[in-house]
C-alpha positions as CSV (number, residue, x, y, z in Angstrom):
1,M,-12.9,-23.8,-75.7
2,K,-10.5,-22.0,-78.0
3,L,-13.3,-19.9,-79.3
4,M,-14.3,-18.7,-75.8
5,S,-10.8,-17.7,-74.9
6,R,-10.4,-15.8,-78.2
7,Y,-13.5,-13.6,-77.5
8,F,-12.4,-13.2,-73.9
9,A,-9.1,-11.8,-75.2
10,V,-10.9,-9.4,-77.4
11,S,-13.0,-8.0,-74.5
12,V,-9.9,-7.7,-72.3
13,A,-8.2,-5.7,-75.0
14,A,-11.1,-3.3,-75.2
15,L,-11.0,-2.9,-71.4
16,L,-7.3,-2.3,-71.4
17,I,-7.5,0.4,-74.2
18,A,-10.1,2.3,-72.1
19,G,-8.4,1.8,-68.8
20,C,-4.7,1.1,-69.0
21,G,-2.8,3.5,-66.8
22,S,-5.9,4.7,-65.1
23,S,-6.5,4.8,-61.3
24,S,-9.5,5.2,-59.0
25,E,-9.5,8.9,-59.9
26,K,-11.4,10.2,-62.9
27,E,-9.5,9.5,-66.1
28,L,-8.3,12.6,-67.9
29,P,-9.7,13.2,-71.4
30,P,-7.4,13.3,-74.5
31,A,-5.4,16.5,-74.9
32,E,-7.1,19.1,-77.0
33,L,-5.2,19.9,-80.1
34,E,-3.2,23.1,-79.6
35,D,-2.9,25.9,-82.1
36,F,0.5,26.3,-83.7
37,T,2.0,27.9,-86.8
38,A,2.3,25.3,-89.5
39,E,5.8,25.2,-91.1
40,V,4.9,22.4,-93.6
41,E,1.7,21.3,-95.3
42,F,0.6,18.1,-96.9
43,E,-1.1,17.4,-100.1
44,R,-3.0,14.2,-101.0
45,S,-1.3,12.4,-103.8
46,W,-4.0,9.6,-104.1
47,K,-6.6,7.7,-102.0
48,R,-7.8,4.1,-102.3
49,N,-10.5,2.4,-100.2
50,I,-9.6,-1.0,-98.8
51,G,-13.0,-2.5,-97.8
52,V,-14.0,-2.2,-94.2
53,G,-10.5,-1.3,-93.0
54,Q,-9.7,-2.4,-89.5
55,G,-13.2,-3.7,-88.8
56,K,-15.0,-3.8,-85.4
57,L,-12.4,-5.7,-83.5
58,Y,-9.2,-4.0,-82.3
59,N,-7.2,-5.2,-85.4
60,T,-3.9,-3.6,-86.4
61,L,-3.8,-4.5,-90.1
62,V,-0.6,-2.9,-91.3
63,P,0.0,-2.4,-95.0
64,T,3.5,-3.2,-96.4
65,L,5.7,-2.1,-99.3
66,D,7.7,-4.5,-101.4
67,G,9.5,-3.0,-104.3
68,L,7.1,-0.8,-106.4
69,T,4.0,-2.4,-104.9
70,L,2.0,-1.5,-101.8
71,Y,-0.2,-4.3,-100.2
72,A,-3.1,-3.8,-97.8
73,A,-5.9,-5.9,-96.4
74,D,-9.1,-5.3,-94.5
75,A,-10.8,-7.3,-91.7
76,K,-13.1,-9.3,-94.0
77,G,-10.3,-10.8,-96.1
78,R,-9.9,-8.3,-98.9
79,V,-6.3,-8.1,-100.0
80,V,-5.2,-5.5,-102.5
81,A,-2.0,-4.9,-104.4
82,M,-1.4,-1.3,-105.6
83,D,1.1,0.7,-107.5
84,R,2.8,2.7,-104.8
85,D,3.1,5.8,-107.0
86,D,-0.5,6.3,-108.1
87,G,-2.6,3.8,-106.1
88,S,-3.8,2.0,-109.2
89,V,-5.0,-1.6,-108.4
90,I,-2.7,-4.3,-109.8
91,W,-4.8,-7.2,-108.4
92,E,-7.4,-7.9,-105.7
93,S,-8.1,-11.1,-103.8
94,R,-11.2,-11.7,-101.7
95,L,-10.7,-14.3,-99.1
96,K,-13.6,-15.8,-97.2
97,E,-11.7,-15.7,-93.9
98,R,-11.5,-12.8,-91.4
99,T,-8.1,-11.3,-91.6
100,S,-6.3,-10.4,-88.4
101,G,-2.6,-10.5,-89.3
102,A,-1.7,-8.5,-92.4
103,V,0.2,-8.0,-94.6
104,G,3.6,-9.6,-95.0
105,A,5.4,-9.7,-98.4
106,G,8.6,-11.0,-99.9
107,G,10.1,-13.8,-101.8
108,G,7.4,-13.6,-104.4
109,R,4.7,-14.1,-101.7
110,V,2.0,-12.1,-100.0
111,M,1.1,-13.5,-96.5
112,V,-1.8,-12.9,-94.2
113,G,-3.0,-14.5,-91.0
114,T,-6.6,-15.1,-89.8
115,L,-8.7,-15.1,-86.7
116,D,-9.2,-18.8,-87.1
117,G,-5.5,-19.5,-86.9
118,E,-4.7,-20.0,-90.6
119,V,-1.8,-18.5,-92.7
120,I,-2.8,-17.9,-96.3
121,V,-0.1,-17.3,-98.9
122,L,-0.8,-15.6,-102.2
123,D,1.3,-15.2,-105.4
124,E,2.8,-11.7,-105.4
125,N,2.1,-11.3,-109.1
126,D,-1.6,-12.0,-109.4
127,G,-3.0,-12.7,-105.9
128,E,-3.7,-16.4,-106.6
129,E,-3.7,-18.6,-103.5
130,L,-0.6,-20.8,-103.3
131,W,-1.2,-22.6,-100.0
132,R,-2.6,-22.3,-96.5
133,A,-1.6,-23.8,-93.2
134,K,-3.2,-24.2,-89.8
135,V,-1.3,-22.8,-86.7
136,S,-2.0,-23.1,-83.0
137,S,-4.1,-19.9,-82.6
138,E,-5.1,-16.6,-84.2
139,V,-2.5,-14.6,-86.1
140,L,-2.4,-10.9,-85.1
141,A,0.9,-9.8,-86.7
142,P,1.9,-10.0,-90.3
143,P,3.8,-13.2,-91.2
144,Q,7.4,-12.6,-92.3
145,T,9.8,-14.3,-94.7
146,N,13.5,-14.5,-95.5
147,G,12.7,-16.2,-98.9
148,D,13.1,-19.7,-97.4
149,V,10.7,-19.9,-94.5
150,V,7.5,-18.0,-93.5
151,V,7.6,-17.2,-89.8
152,I,4.4,-16.6,-87.8
153,Q,3.9,-15.5,-84.2
154,T,0.6,-16.7,-82.9
155,Q,-1.6,-15.2,-80.1
156,D,-0.5,-18.0,-77.7
157,D,3.1,-16.8,-78.2
158,N,4.3,-19.6,-80.4
159,L,6.8,-19.0,-83.3
160,V,6.2,-21.2,-86.3
161,A,8.3,-21.5,-89.4
162,L,6.7,-22.9,-92.6
163,D,8.4,-23.8,-95.9
164,I,7.8,-20.9,-98.3
165,G,7.1,-23.2,-101.2
166,T,4.9,-25.8,-99.6
167,G,3.6,-24.5,-96.3
168,E,5.0,-27.6,-94.5
169,R,6.1,-26.9,-90.9
170,R,9.9,-26.7,-90.5
171,W,10.0,-25.9,-86.8
172,I,8.1,-24.5,-83.8
173,Y,9.2,-22.6,-80.7
174,E,6.7,-22.7,-77.9
175,A,6.6,-20.0,-75.2
176,S,4.5,-19.8,-72.0
177,L,1.8,-17.1,-72.0
178,P,1.1,-14.9,-69.0
179,V,-2.4,-15.0,-67.4
180,L,-3.4,-11.6,-68.9
181,T,-2.0,-9.9,-72.0
182,V,-2.8,-7.0,-74.3
183,R,-4.4,-8.4,-77.5
184,G,-1.7,-8.2,-80.2
185,H,1.9,-9.0,-80.9
186,S,5.0,-7.4,-82.3
187,T,6.0,-8.5,-85.8
188,P,8.9,-10.9,-85.9
189,I,12.1,-9.8,-87.7
190,V,13.4,-12.5,-90.0
191,N,16.7,-12.5,-91.9
192,L,18.7,-15.3,-93.4
193,R,20.3,-16.3,-90.1
194,Q,18.1,-15.1,-87.2
195,V,14.5,-14.6,-86.1
196,F,13.9,-12.0,-83.5
197,A,10.6,-12.0,-81.6
198,G,9.2,-10.0,-78.6
199,L,7.0,-12.0,-76.2
200,A,4.1,-11.2,-73.9
201,S,6.3,-12.1,-71.0
202,G,8.6,-9.1,-71.6
203,R,11.3,-11.3,-73.1
204,V,13.0,-11.0,-76.5
205,I,14.3,-14.1,-78.2
206,S,16.6,-14.8,-81.1
207,L,16.2,-18.1,-82.9
208,A,18.1,-19.8,-85.7
209,A,16.1,-19.2,-88.9
210,D,16.9,-22.7,-90.3
211,S,16.2,-24.7,-87.2
212,G,14.3,-22.7,-84.6
213,S,17.0,-23.4,-81.9
214,L,17.4,-20.7,-79.3
215,I,20.4,-18.4,-79.8
216,W,19.7,-16.1,-76.9
217,E,17.0,-14.6,-74.8
218,E,16.9,-11.4,-72.8
219,R,14.2,-9.9,-70.5
220,V,13.5,-6.2,-71.3
221,A,10.7,-5.8,-68.8
222,Q,10.1,-7.2,-65.3
223,P,6.5,-7.8,-64.2
224,Q,5.8,-5.7,-61.1
225,G,2.7,-5.1,-58.9
226,R,0.2,-7.3,-57.2
227,S,-2.6,-7.5,-59.9
228,E,-2.3,-9.3,-63.2
229,L,-3.1,-5.9,-64.9
230,E,-0.2,-4.2,-63.2
231,R,2.1,-7.1,-64.1
232,M,1.5,-7.0,-67.9
233,V,4.8,-6.3,-69.8
234,D,3.8,-7.2,-73.4
235,I,6.0,-6.4,-76.3
236,D,3.4,-5.4,-78.9
237,G,5.1,-2.8,-81.0
238,Q,7.4,-3.4,-84.0
239,M,11.0,-4.0,-83.0
240,L,13.7,-2.1,-84.9
241,L,16.9,-3.5,-86.2
242,V,19.6,-0.9,-87.1
243,D,23.0,-2.3,-88.1
244,Q,23.7,-4.7,-85.2
245,S,21.4,-3.0,-82.6
246,L,17.9,-4.3,-81.9
247,Y,15.7,-1.6,-80.3
248,V,12.6,-2.9,-78.3
249,A,10.0,-1.2,-76.3
250,A,7.7,-2.9,-73.8
251,F,4.4,-1.9,-72.2
252,Q,5.1,-1.0,-68.5
253,G,8.7,-1.8,-69.1
254,N,11.7,-0.3,-70.8
255,L,13.1,0.9,-74.1
256,V,16.1,-1.3,-74.7
257,A,19.0,-1.4,-77.2
258,L,20.3,-5.0,-77.5
259,D,23.3,-6.4,-79.4
260,A,21.6,-8.4,-82.1
261,G,24.3,-11.0,-82.1
262,S,24.6,-11.8,-78.4
263,G,21.4,-10.3,-76.9
264,S,23.5,-8.2,-74.4
265,T,22.0,-4.9,-73.3
266,R,23.7,-1.9,-74.7
267,W,21.5,0.6,-72.9
268,Q,18.0,0.9,-71.5
269,V,15.6,3.6,-70.1
270,P,12.2,3.2,-68.4
271,A,9.4,3.4,-70.9
272,S,5.9,2.1,-71.5
273,S,4.7,1.8,-75.1
274,H,2.2,-0.1,-77.2
275,G,4.1,0.8,-80.3
276,G,7.7,0.3,-81.5
277,P,10.5,2.7,-81.9
278,A,11.7,4.5,-85.1
279,A,15.1,5.8,-86.1
280,G,16.4,8.8,-87.9
281,F,19.2,11.4,-87.7
282,G,21.1,9.3,-85.1
283,S,18.0,9.3,-82.8
284,I,15.5,6.7,-81.6
285,Y,11.9,8.0,-81.4
286,L,9.1,6.5,-79.3
287,S,5.4,7.2,-78.6
288,H,4.8,6.4,-74.9
289,A,1.5,4.9,-73.8
290,D,0.5,8.2,-72.3
291,G,0.9,10.0,-75.6
292,T,4.3,11.6,-75.0
293,V,6.6,11.5,-78.0
294,E,10.3,11.3,-77.0
295,A,13.7,11.2,-78.8
296,F,16.7,9.4,-77.5
297,D,20.3,9.3,-78.6
298,Q,20.8,6.1,-80.6
299,N,24.0,5.2,-78.9
300,R,23.3,6.0,-75.2
301,P,20.3,6.3,-72.8
302,A,20.0,10.1,-73.2
303,S,16.7,11.9,-73.8
304,L,17.1,14.6,-76.5
305,W,13.6,16.1,-76.4
306,R,10.0,15.3,-75.3
307,N,6.7,16.5,-76.7
308,E,3.8,16.2,-74.3
309,S,1.1,18.1,-76.4
310,L,-0.5,14.9,-77.7
311,Q,-1.1,13.1,-74.4
312,R,-3.8,10.5,-74.2
313,R,-4.5,10.7,-77.9
314,R,-3.7,7.0,-78.5
315,L,-0.8,7.6,-80.8
316,T,0.5,5.1,-83.3
317,A,4.2,4.3,-83.3
318,P,6.3,7.1,-84.8
319,V,7.9,7.0,-88.2
320,A,10.8,9.1,-89.4
321,F,9.8,11.0,-92.5
322,S,12.0,13.5,-94.4
323,S,13.2,15.8,-91.6
324,Y,10.3,15.0,-89.4
325,V,8.7,12.5,-87.1
326,A,5.1,11.4,-88.0
327,V,2.5,10.0,-85.6
328,A,-1.2,9.5,-86.0
329,D,-4.0,9.5,-83.4
330,F,-7.4,8.1,-82.5
331,E,-9.2,11.0,-84.2
332,G,-7.5,10.4,-87.6
333,Y,-5.0,13.2,-87.5
334,V,-1.4,12.8,-88.7
335,H,1.0,15.1,-86.8
336,L,4.5,16.1,-87.9
337,L,7.2,16.9,-85.4
338,A,10.6,18.3,-86.1
339,Q,13.3,15.7,-85.6
340,T,15.6,18.3,-84.2
341,D,13.6,19.4,-81.2
342,G,10.1,17.8,-81.3
343,R,8.1,20.9,-82.0
344,L,4.8,20.5,-83.9
345,V,5.3,21.7,-87.5
346,G,2.4,20.2,-89.4
347,R,-1.0,18.4,-89.2
348,I,-3.6,16.9,-91.4
349,K,-6.8,14.9,-90.8
350,V,-7.0,11.7,-92.8
351,D,-9.8,9.5,-91.4
352,G,-12.8,10.4,-89.2
353,K,-12.8,7.0,-87.6
354,G,-9.2,7.3,-86.4
355,I,-5.8,5.7,-87.3
356,R,-4.6,2.7,-85.4
357,V,-1.5,1.6,-87.4
358,P,1.6,3.6,-88.0
359,P,2.2,5.4,-91.3
360,I,4.7,4.0,-93.8
361,A,7.4,6.4,-95.1
362,L,9.2,6.0,-98.4
363,G,11.1,8.9,-99.9
364,D,8.8,11.9,-100.1
365,T,5.6,9.9,-99.6
366,L,3.8,9.0,-96.4
367,Y,1.2,6.2,-96.7
368,V,-1.6,6.3,-94.1
369,F,-4.2,3.5,-93.6
370,G,-7.2,4.8,-91.6
371,N,-9.6,2.6,-89.6
372,S,-12.4,3.2,-92.0
373,G,-10.4,1.6,-94.9
374,D,-9.1,4.7,-96.7
375,L,-5.5,4.3,-97.7
376,V,-4.0,7.7,-98.5
377,A,-0.6,8.8,-99.9
378,L,0.5,12.1,-98.6
379,K,3.3,14.3,-99.9
380,L,4.8,17.5,-98.5
381,K,4.0,20.7,-100.4
């Protein structure tokens, strides 16, 4: 029965990607790329292939940086550790399981989740398997750790904490799942004291990291409409913690700034997004579900600029990079927008099969993982 429901969720996700936000009228095509005068250009520093990449399912296998090492995984269980500066392989592990939640790293561990509801933990130094544990359903987001526990959010909206040394369960938080959800989950944020998680019900919760007890919960999106499709308010994008403010965006909901300690709302604006927000230069950046990229004042609900030239191009979440905002799209382009006013200043095509996960920015380097499996490090000329 679990197997049937898993494949049903996959088919629903494909339907939603094609039809979310559509009506009885003919759906508009993706916006054509407009000509502009490039103000900055990229150069490829290095490229490394990571197996089959995202695979045939709608996976969002996000690489991660930990110190000097970049980790990435493909849909068939290939996990690779690379030097972040030149892309050279430090180690490679080939798991037999289909990977769906990848990659988390920290505390000397590399962590991935599988379609079969397992969490597999590897040694950060050599990729050797240390332990694995079964959880309640498939794992679609990277497991996270604070060095004491590994926290996993499962497809059925449970939060599970496992001992980082042994894999034994420390606690579980069970949440009710709506009838219909977008396939995917936001990645929990874990620190020494708190765990923050966004749920498919449009709620954000904060749990005690050591016990799993509820500290606070806050609804950031209210289901509306008569059909289950209209009432979906999933939080699927990465949440953002800046100082003591937690920024969260929901599908068919709001962009909300919450007080991390109490959960109280500092400000909110209507927004619909599959991806999470980014921060830079005192602004919060968001890719809306319709492809609009918008900047907000970090401290109040004020829009600073909007760029509507990339509509319906299935954008990734944005990332602040140097003096720019980077987003990628379904055709494999990376677009650079100026952080000051949102104008297009640069563009490069990275992967002919598209890009589904947001780039990673560190210093002067932008790491981009394409759907085909090519992981590329870009620098500005």
